[in-house]
C-alpha positions in Angstrom: 147.3 46.1 102.9 144.9 43.4 104.1 146.1 40.1 105.5 143.2 38.5 103.6 144.5 39.5 100.2 146.4 37.8 97.4 149.0 40.5 97.3 149.8 40.0 100.9 149.9 36.2 100.8 151.8 35.8 97.6 153.9 38.9 97.3 154.4 40.9 100.5 154.8 38.0 103.0 157.2 35.8 100.9 159.4 38.8 100.1 159.4 39.8 103.8 160.4 36.3 104.9 163.2 36.0 102.3 164.5 39.5 103.1 164.4 38.6 106.8 166.4 35.5 106.2 169.0 37.3 104.2 169.3 40.1 106.7 169.7 37.6 109.5 172.9 36.3 107.9 174.3 39.8 108.2 173.5 41.4 111.5 170.7 41.9 114.1 170.4 45.6 113.1 169.9 44.6 109.5 166.9 42.5 110.6 165.5 45.4 112.6 165.9 47.8 109.7 164.4 45.4 107.2 161.3 44.7 109.2 160.9 48.5 109.9 161.1 49.3 106.2 158.6 46.6 105.1 156.2 47.6 107.9 156.2 51.1 106.6 155.6 49.8 103.1 152.8 47.6 104.4 151.2 50.8 105.9 151.9 52.9 102.8 150.2 50.4 100.5 146.7 51.5 101.7 147.2 55.2 101.2 150.8 56.4 100.7 150.5 60.0 102.0 149.5 58.8 105.4 152.8 57.0 105.9 154.2 60.5 106.4 151.9 61.0 109.3 153.1 57.7 110.8 156.7 58.7 110.3 156.1 62.1 111.8 154.5 60.5 114.9 157.5 58.2 115.3 160.1 60.9 114.9 158.2 63.3 117.3 157.8 60.7 120.0 161.3 59.3 119.6 162.7 62.9 120.0 160.6 63.6 123.0 161.6 60.2 124.5 165.2 61.1 124.0 164.6 64.5 125.8 162.8 62.7 128.6 165.6 60.2 129.1 168.2 63.1 128.8 169.8 61.5 125.8 169.2 64.9 124.3 170.4 67.4 127.0 167.7 69.9 128.1 166.6 71.8 131.2 162.9 71.1 130.9 161.4 68.9 133.6 160.5 65.4 132.4 156.9 65.8 133.6 156.5 68.9 131.4 158.0 67.1 128.4 155.7 64.1 129.0 152.6 66.3 129.3 153.6 68.2 126.1 154.1 64.9 124.2 150.8 63.5 125.4 149.0 66.7 124.4 150.4 66.7 120.9 149.6 63.0 120.4 146.0 63.5 121.5 145.6 66.6 119.5 146.6 64.8 116.3 144.3 61.9 117.2 141.4 64.3 117.9 142.0 66.2 114.6 141.6 63.1 112.5 139.1 61.2 114.6 136.8 63.8 116.3 137.2 67.3 114.8 135.1 67.0 111.7 132.3 64.9 113.2 132.0 67.6 115.9 132.0 70.3 113.3 129.3 68.5 111.4 127.3 68.1 114.6 127.4 71.8 115.5 126.8 73.1 111.9 123.8 70.7 111.6 122.2 72.5 114.6 123.2 76.0 113.5 121.1 78.5 111.5 123.6 78.5 108.6 124.1 74.9 107.9 127.2 74.0 105.9 128.3 70.4 105.1 131.8 69.5 106.0 133.2 66.3 104.7 135.0 64.0 107.2 138.6 63.4 106.3 139.7 59.8 105.9 140.8 58.3 109.2 144.4 57.0 109.1 144.5 53.3 109.7 145.5 52.2 113.1 146.0 55.7 114.4 144.6 54.9 117.8 146.8 51.9 118.2 150.2 53.5 117.3 149.3 56.6 119.2 148.4 54.9 122.5 151.3 52.5 122.1 153.8 55.4 122.0 152.1 57.3 124.8 152.4 54.3 127.1 156.1 54.1 126.2 156.7 57.7 127.0 154.9 57.4 130.3 157.0 54.4 131.3 160.2 56.2 130.1 159.4 59.2 132.3 158.7 56.9 135.3 162.0 55.0 134.8 160.3 51.8 133.7 161.6 51.9 130.1 164.9 52.4 128.4 165.5 54.7 125.5 166.0 52.7 122.3 167.9 53.5 119.0 165.7 54.9 116.3 165.5 51.7 114.2 164.4 49.6 117.2 161.9 52.2 118.3 160.5 52.4 114.7 160.1 48.6 114.6 158.3 48.6 118.0 155.8 51.2 116.8 155.3 49.8 113.3 155.8 46.0 113.2 153.2 45.2 110.6 151.4 42.2 112.3 150.0 44.6 115.0 150.2 48.0 113.3 146.6 48.2 112.1 144.4 46.6 114.8 146.5 45.5 117.6 147.3 43.9 119.9 148.4 47.0 121.8 152.0 46.1 122.6 154.0 47.0 125.7 157.7 47.8 125.1 158.8 45.4 127.9 157.3 42.5 125.9 158.6 43.2 122.4 161.8 45.2 122.5 163.8 42.6 124.5 162.9 40.0 121.9 164.7 42.0 119.2 167.7 42.7 121.5 168.5 39.3 122.9 171.4 37.4 121.6 170.0 34.7 119.4 170.1 33.3 115.9 167.7 35.6 114.0 167.4 33.3 111.0 164.0 31.8 110.3 163.2 28.8 112.5 161.0 26.5 110.5 159.2 25.1 113.6 158.1 28.7 114.3 157.2 29.3 110.7 155.1 26.2 110.7 153.3 27.0 114.0 152.8 30.6 112.9 151.5 29.9 109.5 149.1 27.3 110.9 147.8 29.9 113.4 147.5 32.4 110.5 145.4 29.9 108.5 143.0 29.4 111.3 142.6 33.2 111.6 142.2 33.5 107.9 139.5 30.9 107.9 137.6 32.6 110.7 137.6 35.9 108.7 136.8 34.6 105.2 134.7 31.5 105.9 132.8 32.7 108.9 132.9 36.5 109.6 132.3 37.6 106.0 129.4 35.2 105.7 127.7 36.5 108.9 128.1 40.0 107.5 125.6 39.0 104.7 122.8 39.0 107.3 124.2 41.7 109.6 124.7 44.5 107.0 121.0 44.6 105.7 119.7 44.8 109.2 121.9 47.8 110.2 121.6 49.6 106.9 117.8 49.7 106.8 116.7 49.8 110.5 113.4 51.5 109.6 112.4 48.8 107.1 112.9 45.6 109.1 110.7 43.2 111.1 111.4 41.3 114.3 112.9 38.2 112.6 115.2 40.3 110.4 116.3 42.4 113.4 117.1 39.4 115.5 118.9 37.7 112.7 121.0 40.8 111.9 121.9 41.5 115.5 123.0 38.0 116.3 124.8 37.7 113.0 126.7 40.9 113.8 127.7 39.5 117.2 129.2 36.5 115.4 130.7 38.6 112.6 132.5 40.8 115.1 133.6 37.8 117.1 135.1 35.9 114.2 136.4 39.0 112.5 138.4 40.2 115.5 139.3 36.7 116.6 140.6 36.0 113.1 142.6 39.2 113.0 144.2 38.4 116.4 145.1 34.9 115.2 146.6 36.2 112.1 148.6 38.9 113.9 150.0 36.5 116.5 150.7 33.8 113.8 152.6 36.3 111.6 154.7 37.4 114.5 155.5 33.8 115.4 156.7 33.2 111.9 159.5 35.7 112.8 160.0 33.9 116.2 158.4 36.8 118.0 155.7 36.1 120.6 152.8 38.6 121.1 150.5 38.7 124.1 147.1 37.1 123.7 144.4 39.5 122.7 141.3 37.3 122.4 140.4 34.3 124.5 136.8 33.0 123.9 135.0 36.1 125.4 131.5 34.7 124.6 132.3 31.9 127.1 132.6 34.6 129.9 130.4 34.1 132.9 130.5 37.8 133.9 131.1 41.2 132.3 134.4 41.4 134.3 135.4 38.1 132.8 134.4 39.3 129.4 136.7 42.2 129.4 139.5 39.9 130.6 139.0 37.9 127.4 138.0 40.5 124.8 140.6 42.9 123.4 142.8 41.8 126.3 145.6 44.3 125.6 143.1 47.2 125.5 141.8 46.1 128.9 145.3 46.0 130.2 146.1 49.4 128.8 142.9 50.9 130.3 143.7 49.4 133.7 147.4 50.5 133.7 147.1 54.0 132.3 143.5 55.1 133.1 141.8 53.1 135.8 144.7 52.5 138.2 145.9 56.2 138.1 142.3 57.4 138.7 141.8 54.9 141.5 145.1 55.9 143.1 144.2 59.6 142.8 140.8 59.0 144.5 142.5 56.9 147.2 145.0 59.6 148.0 142.3 62.3 148.1 140.3 60.2 150.6 143.4 59.5 152.7 144.2 63.2 152.8 140.6 63.8 154.0 141.0 61.3 156.8 138.8 58.7 155.1 139.5 55.0 155.0 140.7 53.3 151.8 140.7 49.7 152.9 138.7 46.9 151.3 136.1 47.3 154.1 135.8 50.9 153.1 135.1 49.9 149.5 132.0 48.0 150.8 130.4 51.2 151.9 128.2 53.3 149.5 130.6 56.3 149.6 133.7 54.2 149.3 132.4 52.1 146.4 131.2 55.2 144.6 134.5 57.0 144.9 137.1 54.1 144.6 135.3 51.8 142.2 132.3 53.3 140.4 133.9 56.7 139.5 137.1 55.4 138.0 135.2 52.7 136.1 132.7 55.1 134.6 135.4 57.5 133.5 137.6 54.8 132.1 134.8 53.2 130.1 133.6 56.6 128.9 137.0 57.2 127.4 137.1 53.6 126.0 133.8 54.2 124.4 134.7 57.4 122.6 138.1 55.9 121.7 136.1 53.7 119.3 134.4 56.7 117.5 133.0 60.2 117.8 129.3 59.5 117.6 126.7 59.4 120.4 126.4 55.7 119.8 129.9 55.1 121.0 129.2 57.2 124.2 126.2 54.9 124.8 128.4 51.8 124.1 130.9 53.0 126.7 128.3 53.9 129.3 126.5 50.6 129.0 129.7 48.7 129.7 130.5 51.2 132.6 127.1 50.3 134.0 127.7 46.6 133.5 131.1 46.6 135.2 130.0 48.8 138.1 127.0 46.5 138.7 129.3 43.4 138.5 131.8 44.9 141.0 128.9 45.9 143.3 127.6 42.4 143.2 131.0 40.9 144.1 131.7 43.5 146.9 128.3 43.8 148.6 127.2 40.1 148.1 130.4 38.8 149.7 132.5 35.8 148.7 130.2 33.2 150.1 128.5 31.3 147.2 124.8 30.7 147.2 124.5 27.0 148.3 121.8 26.1 145.7 124.0 27.2 142.7 126.9 25.2 144.1 125.2 21.9 143.8 126.8 19.6 141.2 123.6 19.2 139.1 122.8 22.9 139.2 126.3 24.3 138.6 126.4 23.7 134.8 123.0 25.3 134.3 123.9 28.2 136.5 127.1 28.8 134.5 125.2 28.6 131.3 122.7 31.2 132.6 125.6 33.5 133.5 127.1 33.1 130.1 123.8 33.9 128.4 123.1 36.9 130.6 126.6 38.3 129.9 126.1 37.7 126.2 122.8 39.5 126.2 124.4 42.5 127.8 127.3 42.5 125.4 125.0 42.2 122.3 122.9 45.1 123.5 126.0 47.3 123.6 127.1 46.0 120.3 124.0 47.3 118.6 125.1 50.8 119.5 128.7 49.9 118.5 127.6 48.9 115.0 124.7 51.3 114.3 125.2 54.5 112.4 123.7 56.5 115.3 121.6 56.3 118.4 118.4 56.7 116.4 119.3 53.7 114.2 120.1 51.6 117.2 116.8 52.4 118.9 114.9 51.7 115.7 116.6 48.3 115.6 115.8 47.6 119.2 112.2 48.6 118.5 112.1 46.1 115.6 113.5 43.4 117.9 110.6 44.1 120.3 108.1 43.6 117.4 107.0 47.2 117.4 107.6 47.8 113.6 104.7 47.6 111.3 106.1 46.7 107.9 103.6 46.9 105.0 103.7 43.8 102.8 104.9 43.3 100.2 108.0 45.5 100.7 111.1 44.8 98.6 113.4 46.6 101.0 112.6 44.5 104.0 115.3 42.0 105.0 113.6 38.7 105.6 116.0 36.0 106.9 115.5 32.4 105.9 115.6 29.2 108.0 119.1 28.7 106.8 120.1 32.1 108.2 119.1 31.1 111.7 120.6 27.6 111.3 123.9 29.3 110.4 123.6 31.5 113.5 123.1 28.4 115.7 126.1 26.7 114.1 128.2 29.8 114.8 127.4 29.9 118.5 128.0 26.1 118.7 131.5 26.7 117.3 132.1 29.5 119.8 130.9 27.5 122.8 131.8 23.9 122.1 135.1 24.0 120.2 138.6 24.8 121.7 140.0 28.1 120.6 143.1 28.5 118.5 145.6 29.0 121.4 144.2 25.9 123.1 144.7 23.9 119.9 148.3 25.2 119.7 149.0 24.9 123.4 151.8 22.4 123.0 153.9 25.0 121.2 153.8 28.0 123.5 151.7 30.1 121.0 152.0 33.4 122.9 153.7 35.2 125.8 151.1 33.9 128.2 149.9 30.6 126.7 147.1 28.5 128.2 147.8 25.5 130.2 147.4 22.1 128.6 144.5 20.4 130.2 143.6 17.0 128.7 140.4 16.9 130.8 139.0 20.1 129.4 140.0 19.5 125.8 141.2 16.0 124.7 144.8 15.8 123.6 143.6 14.8 120.1 142.4 18.4 119.6 146.0 19.7 120.1 147.9 20.6 117.0 150.9 18.6 116.0 153.0 18.6 112.8 151.4 15.5 111.3 150.0 14.6 107.9 146.4 14.6 109.2 146.7 18.2 110.6 148.6 19.3 107.5 145.8 18.0 105.3 143.1 19.8 107.4 145.0 23.1 107.2 145.7 22.7 103.5 142.0 22.3 102.9 141.1 25.3 105.1 143.7 27.4 103.3 142.4 26.4 99.9 138.8 27.1 100.9 139.8 30.6 102.2 141.7 31.4 99.0 138.6 30.4 96.9 136.4 32.7 98.9 138.9 35.6 99.0 138.4 37.1 95.5 136.9 40.3 97.0 138.7 40.8 100.3 136.9 42.8 103.0 138.4 45.1 105.6 138.6 44.1 109.3 136.1 45.8 111.6 138.8 47.3 113.8 140.9 48.7 110.9 140.0 52.3 111.4 139.8 52.7 115.2 
């Protein structure tokens, strides 16, 4: 079920809120059970048979968690149980996400070519798989507590984050359903949450879907496109992806807030980042946190221990040597970003996407470590500082957009064709009805999109007075005037009513979110 659909807005959400209110008058467990059931229904609406896969995943991981915590008595070591659980989870993920693309690749290069159709990828399989793996790891390390089945099911399936994140940590969410509080709907939270949802819906329907009109033709016909069409398509896709994922994140956090649940931020104006490190601290923030906690940090710790066992130094000074940097920074970064790249898909293009960001991050870390902390005096001058920051933002954006071409393309060949077109190397015969030729309005719309991204406050800044998340931004009247902060007034209500009406008018044919099948 899509958030940007009439059935969700006028059937599922109202019924869920009413049922929640009725359950809250009964008992906390009734609230947990109700939200678990409607979350499973939300998932089943897309393709009912796949809800069995989700339920099987939950039951398997819950049982292994009970064995790891010794709630189910056994004599197997917790380390062996954890490794078995991780292996089964990853095998299921690989079966649905990678097996058939790999079979197609190998049969395409064999003497006896046979076509194998890809099976349909279950929605959100990466998100609910990695969420549960993290919980089992923390449970084995004594950093989590075994839950009852209903609470665990809600943690894994709570519908605002089930399809495309954020990737939740048990320590953030489970206590919010366990604390002694009045579980009835709080109308201030419903108001704040629905206002946040409307902003996300407007981003998706009024902005992202319109940028797709220029992005899709460029990526669908990479051979039949000129330089103007290629540039318009690539920049439109950068904005489509931005507003699509930002819109989903806003809707997810807003929906959770309507039930008085605070999610962690997952999107914080990443196109304002002045470095690629800063970008990954703003884009898909919970994925970055997950990669750091469960991939990069363990790899870095393993390398450090190996170096210490060999009598080598592991200090910060040692990191500033070529060998220390290669082992303690570059190697964990490259491996982590390789896995992050293939997490997004099985094609070569996702490998290139991951490796580009690995190169970017390694270079950024090298610049910080080998250059030292002393700033260049020229760039610290008051008149130069804004221009220097703008230059860093544009350089970071250019690197990100280059990687996004591979992220969106149907293959490496399509991506290179598009890059060739952007360089003006395509010779397109004229007239050609298949060539995408953008108009002046297309480029004006792109400019307007980037002005919105760079000049306007983001949604969590607008809602900063009402603690919109677990880690809300600080209210700074100097950076954003107080008049830009949301308050429950008639003026703000009118603005959001108009936004909601405009989104409903444009929502006749709802489109999927770009992160739905990762």
